[in-house]
C-alpha positions as CSV (number, residue, x, y, z in Angstrom):
1,M,97.8,87.7,126.9
2,L,98.7,91.4,126.7
3,L,101.3,92.2,124.0
4,I,102.9,95.5,123.8
5,K,104.1,96.6,120.4
6,R,107.3,98.4,120.6
7,H,109.4,99.9,117.8
8,E,112.7,98.2,117.5
9,M,115.4,100.6,118.7
10,Q,119.2,100.2,119.2
11,T,120.7,101.1,122.5
12,I,124.1,102.8,122.8
13,R,126.0,103.8,125.9
14,L,128.3,106.8,125.7
15,N,130.6,108.6,128.0
16,I,130.3,112.3,127.1
17,S,132.7,115.1,128.0
18,D,131.0,117.9,130.0
19,K,132.1,120.3,127.3
20,I,129.8,118.8,124.7
21,Y,127.0,117.3,126.9
22,V,124.7,120.3,126.6
23,C,125.2,120.4,122.8
24,L,124.5,116.7,122.4
25,M,121.4,116.8,124.6
26,R,120.1,119.8,122.6
27,L,120.6,117.8,119.4
28,L,119.0,114.7,120.7
29,G,116.1,116.8,122.0
30,K,115.2,117.7,118.4
31,F,114.1,114.1,117.8
32,S,110.7,112.7,118.8
33,K,110.4,110.1,121.6
34,D,109.7,107.5,118.9
35,E,113.1,108.2,117.3
36,V,115.3,108.8,120.4
37,E,114.6,107.9,124.0
38,I,117.1,109.2,126.5
39,I,117.5,106.7,129.4
40,K,119.0,108.0,132.5
41,E,121.0,105.3,134.1
42,D,120.8,106.2,137.8
43,A,120.8,103.8,140.7
44,A,117.1,103.2,140.5
45,F,117.4,102.4,136.8
46,V,120.1,99.8,137.4
47,E,118.2,98.3,140.3
48,N,115.0,98.0,138.3
49,K,116.8,96.6,135.3
50,S,118.4,93.9,137.4
51,Y,115.1,93.0,139.1
52,L,113.3,92.8,135.7
53,E,116.1,90.7,134.1
54,T,115.9,88.3,137.1
55,E,112.1,88.0,136.8
56,L,112.3,87.5,133.0
57,N,114.9,84.8,133.4
58,E,112.6,83.0,135.9
59,I,109.7,83.1,133.4
60,I,111.9,81.8,130.6
61,D,113.3,79.0,132.8
62,G,109.8,78.0,133.9
63,K,110.5,78.9,137.6
64,S,107.8,81.6,137.9
65,K,104.6,81.1,139.8
66,F,101.6,82.7,138.2
67,V,98.2,83.5,139.8
68,E,94.8,83.8,138.3
69,L,93.4,87.3,137.9
70,E,90.6,86.7,140.4
71,D,93.2,85.6,143.0
72,A,95.4,88.6,142.3
73,E,92.3,90.9,142.7
74,Q,91.4,89.2,146.0
75,R,94.9,89.6,147.4
76,L,94.9,93.3,146.4
77,E,91.6,93.8,148.0
78,N,92.9,92.2,151.2
79,V,95.9,94.5,151.2
80,I,93.8,97.6,150.6
81,R,91.4,96.6,153.5
82,K,94.3,96.0,155.8
83,H,95.8,99.5,155.2
84,E,92.6,101.5,154.8
85,N,92.1,102.2,158.5
86,A,95.8,102.4,159.3
């Protein structure tokens, strides 16, 4: 099983006035990515977050279907072969 070690971080969500946005971003830019990660919440972010939450809940609830690595590799090879000459 692959485990990804991640530093514990807190998440905050702020509505920032246009007047101070540039100053705040400049201040946050002084920190390393290990200290502050700026997450842009655009439509793609919201869609991906929703998808991943659904997938995680299915895993937790035992509703997910898993495949063996060899089967996944074979499926990928089949898709590649199908689209190679397209």
